[in-house]
N, C-alpha and C positions, 0 to 999 in steps of 0.2 A: 525343579528342572522339567518335570513332566508337564506342569502347567504352562511353562514357557513354550514348550513344543506344541501344546494344544493351541496356544494363543497364535503362534506363527501359522499353524495350519488353518485356523479359523480366519485369520486376516487375509491370507492368500486366497482361500476359497471364496470369501465374501467378495473380493475384487473380481475374481473370475465370474462369479454369479452376476455381478452388476454389469460387467462390461461385455462378456462374450455373447450372450443372446442379443443385446442391443447392437453390437457391431455387426453381427451376422445379418440381422434384419435390415439395418441401414445399408449395408452392402448389397442386399437383395434389391434395394431400390436404385442402386447405381451410384450411391454417394461415396466420395473419396474416403480413404482410410482415416485421415486426421479428423475430418468432419464427422465421420461415423463414430469415432472414439469420443468426440466431444458430446454428442447427443445420446450415446449408447446407454448410460445409466438411467436417464429419464425414459428412454424407450423400453428398457427392461422393466422399469417400474410400471409402465403402462401395461405391458404384456402380462407380467406376474400379478399385478393388482387386479386387472380385469379377469385374468385367467382364474385366480382364486375365487372370484365371484361366480364364474361359470361352473367350475367343478363343484362348488357348494350347492348350486341350484340343481345339479344332476346327481348329487349324492356321492361324489367322489371325494377322497381326502386330498388335501394340498400337500404334495411332497415332490421329490425330485422327478419322479416319473410323470406326474401330471404337469409339472412345470415344463418338462421336455416336450410333452405332447402339445401344450399350448404354444410353445416357441416354434415347433415344426409347423403347426397349423397357421400361425401368424406369418411365418416365412413363406409358405405357399401362397397365401393371400397377397402378400406384398410383391412377391415375384410375379404373380399373375397380373397385379396392378401395374407393375413396371412394363410388362409386355404390352398391356393395353395402352399405356401412355405412349410407348414407342410407336405402336401401330397407328394411333390417332395422330401423332406428330408427322409421321411419314405421309399419311393421307392428306393432312393439312398442307404440308409443304408441296405435295404433288399438285393439289388444287390451285396453288398459287404459282405454279410453274417453277418451283425451286428444286425439282428433282426428287426422286424417290429414295435416294440414299440418305440416311440420317446418321450423323456422327454425334454420339451422345457421350461427351466427356463427363467423367464422374464429377458430380457437384461437390465443390469444396475448394481446397487449395493444395498445391503441390509444393509450396515453399516450406522449408523447415521451420519448426516452432522455436528452435534454439539456435543461437549462433554456434557454429561448429567449433569444437574444441573441448578439451577436458576442463578448462577453467569454467565454462558455462555450467557444466554439470556439477562441478564442485561448489559453485555459488548457490545453485538451487538446492543441492543436498545439504549444505550448511544452513540455509534458511529454513528448510524443512525440519532439520534436526533441532534447531533453536525452538521451534514450536512444539515438537513431539517429545523430546527427551525429558524436559521438566515434568511433563504429565506422567510419562511412564515411570520416572523416578519416584513419583509421589504415590504410586500404587503399592500397597503392601503385598498384593498378589495379583496376578492377571485376572482373576475372577472376582475381585473385590468390587461390589457395586458402589456407585456413587451415593452419597448421603443426600439424595434429593428425591422428592415425591415422584417426579416424572420418571426418574431412572428406575425406581422400583415398580412403577406401573408398567413400563415397557419391558422390564425383566419378566414380569408375570405374563404379559401379552405374548412374548416370544415363547415362553414355556408352554403356554396354552395351545398355540398353534402346533408346536412339536408333539404335544400329547394327544390332541384331538384331531389334528389335520384340518381344522376349520380356520380359514383366513379371509373370509368374505368381508369386504368393507361395509356391505349392506347391513350386517348385524354384528359387527365386531364389538360394539358397545355392550353386548351381553356379557362380556368379560367382567363388567363391573356390577353384575347382579347375580343373585344366587338362585333366581327362579327362571333364568334363561331369557328374560325379556331384555330388550335393548335395541338401539337403532344404529344409525350410520356412524362409523368412526374410520378415518383413513388408515388402511392397514398395509399399504404397499411396501413400506420399509420392512415390516415384520414378515411379509410374504417372501422377501428376498433373504433376510437374515436367517429365518427359520429353516431354510434349505441347507444350511451349513451342517454337514453330518458329524456325528461322533462326539465332538467337543462338548463339554458342559455348557449349559445355557448362559451362566454369568460370563464365562470367557467369550462365548460367541457374541454376546451383546457388546462387550467392550471392544473386541477386535473389529467387528463389523462397523461399529460407530466410528472408531478411530480412522479406519481406512476410507470409509465412504464420506466422512466429513472432510478429509484432507485431499485425496488424490483427484476426485472430480472437480473440486473447488480450484485447485492450483492449475490443473490442465485446462479446465474450462475457461478460466480467465486468460490463460496464455493463448488459447485458440481464438477467443473473442478479440484479443488485442491484435492478433495477426489479421483478422478480418477487418478491423477498423483502420489499421495502419500497415498495409502489406509491404510498404517500402522501407519500414524501419526494422532492420534485421535484428536489432537488439531489443525491440519492444516487448516481445513475449517474455524474455528473460527478466526484464525489469518488472513487468506486471506480475509475473509468477513469483518473483522474490518478494514483492510487496504483499501479495496475497498470502504468503506463508508467514511473514513476520508481523503482519498487522494484528493489533490486539483483538478487535471485535470481528472474529471469523467463526465459522461453524465449529471448529475444534474448540475454541474458547467457550462458545455457547454450550457445548456439551458439559464442560466442567462447571460452568456458571449456573446453569439451570437444568440441563439434561432434557431439554425439549427435543428429543432425538428425531422423530420424523420431520419436524419443522426444520431443524438445522441440516439434516442430510438432504432434504429437498432443496434447501438454499444452496447447498454445495453443488447440486445438479443444475441449478438455474443458469450459471454462466455459459455452460455448454449449449443449452437450448438457445440462449440469446446469440451465441456465436453463429449457430446455424441459421438463425433468423436474419442476422446481418448478411450472411452468405447468400441467402435467398433474395434479399433486397439488391445486393450487388449484381446477382445474375439477372434479376428482373430489369434493373437499370440498363444493363448491357444489351438486353434484347430489345427494350424499348428504344434504344438508340439506333436500331436497325441492324445490329450484328447478330450472327448466328453462332451460338456457343452452348454454354451449359443450359440444360433444361431446368426449369424452375419447379415443375410439379413434384418431382421426387423430394426436393427440399421442403416444399409445403407439407407433404405427407409426413415427413420426419418431424417437422415443427409441431404439427397437430398431435402426433403420437407422444412427443416429448412433453407438450403442454398437458395432455391427459395424464401422463405419468406423474407430473408434478402435482396435479390435482389429487391423484390417488395417494400421493405421499402426504401432502398437506394442502388444503384448499387455499390458505393465505399465500402460499408461495406461487400458486397458479395466478392468484389475483395480482401479486407483485409482478409477475411476468407480463400480464396484460397491461398494467399501469406503466411499466417501463417502456414497453413497445409503443403504447399509445402516446406517451410523452415524446419519444423519439420521432414517431411518425408525424405528430402535430408540428414539431419544430421543423422537420424535413419538408412538410407540405408548404409551410410559410416560406422557407428558403428557396424551394424549387418552383414556386408558382409561376415565375416568369421564364426561367431558363428551361425547365422541363415540365410543362403543364400536364402532360400525361402522367408522369411520375407523381406530381403533386396531387392529382385527382385520385390516383391509387392510394397514396398515403392518407388522404382524407377518408377513404373507405376503410383503411386499416384502423384509423382512429375510432370510427363507429363500431367496427367489429371488436376492437379491444375493450371498449366501454361496456358493450352489451353483457358479456358474462359477469363483469363486476357488478352491474346493477342486478342481474338475476340472482347471483349468489348472496348479495347483501340482503335480499328480501326473503330468502329461503328460511324456513323455520330452524333448520340445523345451524344456521349462522348465529342463532341466539346463544348457543353453547359458549362461543367465544365472546359475544357481545355482552352477556350477562356476567362475565368474569369480573371480580373485584379483587383488589389487593396489589395492583401494580405500584411501582415506586413513583410517587408524585413529588415533583420538585418545583421550585419557583421558575417563572419565565426567564429571569436573569441567568440563573444557573443553567437552564436548558440551552439558552443561546450560547453560553460559555462552553458547554460540552460540545455542541455542534460546530462551533467555530474553531475550537482548539484540537479536536480529535480525541479528547479525553472522555470517551463515551462510557455509558453505564457498564459495559462489559470490559473489564480489565483495562483500566486507565494506565497506560505505560508510555515510555518515552518515544516509541516508534509511532504512536498515534499522531502527535504534533509534527513529526518529521514527514509522514505521508500526507498529512493535511496541507502542510506548507507546499509540498510539491504539487498537490492537487490544486491549490489556489493558482499556482503558476500555470497549470494546465488549463484552468478556466480562462485565465488571462490570455494565454496563447490561442485558445479556441476563438474567443471573442475578437481578438485582433485579426484573425484570419477570416472573419466573417461567418463563422459557424457557431450556432448556439445549441446544437443538438444535445451534447453531453451536459452542458450547464442546465438545460431545461430538464433533462432526465434526473439530474441531481436534486431537483426540487421535489421529486416524489418522496424519497426517504426523508428529506429535510422536513417537509410538511407533516408526514406521518410521525416522525420522531418528536416534533414539537407538540403535536396533538396528544401523544401518549405521555410525554414528560409532564405536561401541566394538567393532564386529565381533562381535556377540553370537552365542553358540552356538545361539540360537533360530532364527537365519537368517530372520527375518520379512521382511527387506528383500532377500532373495536375488533375487527377480524384478526388482529395481531395481539389480542388479549390486552390491548392498551399497554403493551410492554415495550420499553425501549430496547431491550435485549434482542428480541427477534428482528426489529427494524434496523438495529445496528449493523447486521450482516448485509442488508441492502445498501446502507450508507457506505460500508467498506468496499463493497463490490464496485460502486461507481468511482470512488476515490482511487482505488487501485488502477482503474483505467486512466484516470486523469493524471496519474503519476507519469505516464509515458509522454504526453505532450509537455508536461512540466519539465521533465528531464531534457526533452528535445529543445525547449526554449532556453534552458540553462546552457546546454551545449552550444547553441548558436551565440550566446553572449560570450562564452569562454573563448570561442574561436576568434573573436575580435581582438583578443589580447595577444601579445607577443608569445611565441612558442614556449620559451622556458617557463613563463608564468602560467601558461596553460597546463603544463604537466604538474606544476606545483599545486594549482587549484584542484585539479582532478584527484590527485593523491590525497590532498587535504579533505576534500569532500567525501571520498571513499572511506578514509580513516574515521571521519566523524560518523558516517552511517554505521560502520562496523562497531564502533564504541557504543553508540546509542542502542543498537540491536543487542549487543552483549550485556548492556546494563539492565535489560529486561529479564535476564535469567532469574535473578532473585525474586522479583515480583511474580514471575510465572510460577515458581516453586511455592511461594506464599499463597497465591490464589488457588492453585491446585490443591494445596493442603487443606483449604477451608472445607472442601467437600470430599476429601479422600482420607485425611488423617483421622483414624478411628477414635483417637482420644483427645482431639482438640477441645479445649474447654471454651465456654462462652458461646457455643454454637450448637444448635439442635442436632442430635444424632439419632438415627434409627437404631443403630447398634454400635457397640464399642468393641474393643479388643477382647474383653472378658466374655461378652455375649457371643462373639465370633468363635472363641475357643470352646464355649459351652455347646455351640452348634455342632462343632466337629466331634465332640465327645458324646453328646446326648442323641444327636440325630441318628447315629449308627445303631442305637439300641431300641429305638421306638418302633412300634407296630405301624407300618405305613398304611395299613387298611383302616386304622382308626382315624377319626377326624380330629384335627387340631383347631381349637378356637383361639384366635389371637387377634388383637386389634390391628387393622391395616395401618395404624399410625405407629406401630412398632416394627422392628425388623423381623420379629418372629413369624408374622403372617406371610412374609415373602420368602425369606431365606430357607425356612424349613420346607417350603414347597419345592425348592430347588433340589432337595435331597430325595424327593419322591414321596414325601409325606402328603397325605390328603389334608388340605387346608380349606376351611369353610370360607374365609375371606382372603383370597390370595392376592388381590390387586388393590393398589391405592385408589381411593375414591369409591369403594364398594358401597352399595345401597342395601342395607339389610331388609329382608321381608318381614312380615308380621310373625312368621314362625321363628325366624332368626331372633327377633326381639324377645320372644318367649323363652328361647333357649338361653339367651344371655341373662334374663331374669332368673332362670333356674340355676345358673352358675353361682349367683349370690345366695340363693336360698338353699342350695343342696346340702351344705354342712349341717343345717338344722332340719331339713325337710327331706326325708327319704323318698317321697314321691317325686320331688324335683330332681333328685339324683337319678332316680330310675328313668325319668324322661330323657335325661342326658344319655344314659346308656342305651335306651331304646333308639335314640337318634344316631347311635354309633359314635358318639363323641367320647374320645378317650383321653384327650389332653387339653389343658388350658394353659396359655402362656400369659403371664401377668407382668407388666412393665410399669414401674412407678415413675419412670422418667421417659415418657413417650416423646416422639418427635414433635407432636403438636397436640392440642386439646382434642381428645378423641370423640367428643360429642356422645352419641348413643353407644359408642364402643367403650366408653370409660368404665362401664361395669366389668368388663373383662380384666382390666388392670387392677380392679379391686378384689379379685378372687382371693379367697382365703386358703392358706396351706392345708386347712382342715378338709378341703375338698377331696384329698387323696394323699398320694405320696409325692413329695418334692424330689424329682430326679435330676434337676439341674438348678443352679443358683448363681447369681452374681450379686453385687451389692445393691442392685435396684430391680432385678427381675428374677422370676422363678418359672420353672416348667413343672407343672403339676400333672401327674398321671391320676386320672379320676378312679377312685376306689370307693364304691358305695358301702362296702363292708367295713371300711376303716372306722376306728373309733374317733 
């Protein structure tokens, strides 16, 4: 029960941390509440990610106090910027003889995102529960880490910030070394989640990931839908429901692979896109000769949100640039005759959107993703089948083909009405997905680790938007039929959607169990139920000042670190130094060589964890899993792992 209370606390606090600073800062720019809420998580990521860099440079720890100081400082800067913008606009209008009084309506929209009434809330709540409950039901406990490499790395990263107060993106990769060396690694997600106080780190990671992968994703897509189709009152509800029940969404990516900063940044992406569309609408309005919403505050918010996405994960920032570029290119072609000024501006946006893509692609740091190997390679025929059916790599379920069918209708409806913007935007994830699926030599998807899973979220985002014009097209066709038949078809269609959505409960439980069930056979496990029980028993009796040597390919290196134990290799992907190599050699030699055992004691190494069934081949760390019980006293044991307390005096 106490763990559930901690989980609820961490989930609520993580949402407040993600939304409150960003909303306050967006409002300081004069942006409307709903637009401010859409872009808020990305703005918070910008302020916290950059703030952690600043406080590290001046020698301050990253904590709630320094986060508050950075937020206040950013608020003062943005408020001053707003005053400067208003003063400049008043001066400009006065010079053009338009009067000195300036009416600055908050940028955004005043229309509600949901159709009024309890039924709308009930539909959205049911769709959200369909996605969340099977995952929560699969957890043995709220603090149980996922059985994925990425999950354990981010668990250690979160613990590291909470212990050291260091959260700078500039040197966050030093987490993976034992000598303090290391370079750039996006840390903004960790900078947000690490501020959740009191709760244990594993619970904080699960709660923060769950909430930040779900709420900004659904709300952001609803807001983006309102910006695209302001006259469709039911549009946001339809898109939000689709965003919740779709298989390949950030929440599913968490369970599938646990690429946490990547998936949380993808959840923040729709809100930034929504404010971008709001900016284009405001600009078009002003270029038409009307006086209304000011564009500059929205531009500032978009820039802050884009920086925030980059500090969360650069490939989501690249995705933002590519989606905006595709939309601007299609818009420029469509508007070149009717609105030439807007077309010229769209052409400039195309150039500005491509520039950061080219810059990041040639940076040395991009090689970290580009050199990655191991993605799932499939045949071109299967790749086309996945993309055309909606049965993508991440959780192929019945709702995928349903949403894809509605998306096809949306493409058809768009093209019939003379607009190709969203169909052109859809080409971005389509091309990237195909490149990753067949491991193309073009390497267009290299910044996404050539993984279909990360690109699937972009695919789903665009399809959820296309669901709205698809449903509108269906509605127009149904209205042509006699009234009694209309009601029958609507009820039949709704029932079919409900049944298809309900049919995914079983697959959702099965998929979640693949990385959450401690004892599932036939799938690699960092730790199982026996090891988890041993942790609870042995962890309480160990000397936390003594160093534990354990392979990062086993659960021991990560989970014992969460109990406060000093661990030499606490994170997945650690790179041992030459000294570390010598100490691992000493582990093998110590039972027969007193000098080797003495070197271990001199290095304050008190424990060795050996696992004969590691998650993966341990490479240079394999020596630790070959440690002999003769090294000391075995204080914990399962059928494939032991915890040894080093005792050089033992016979």
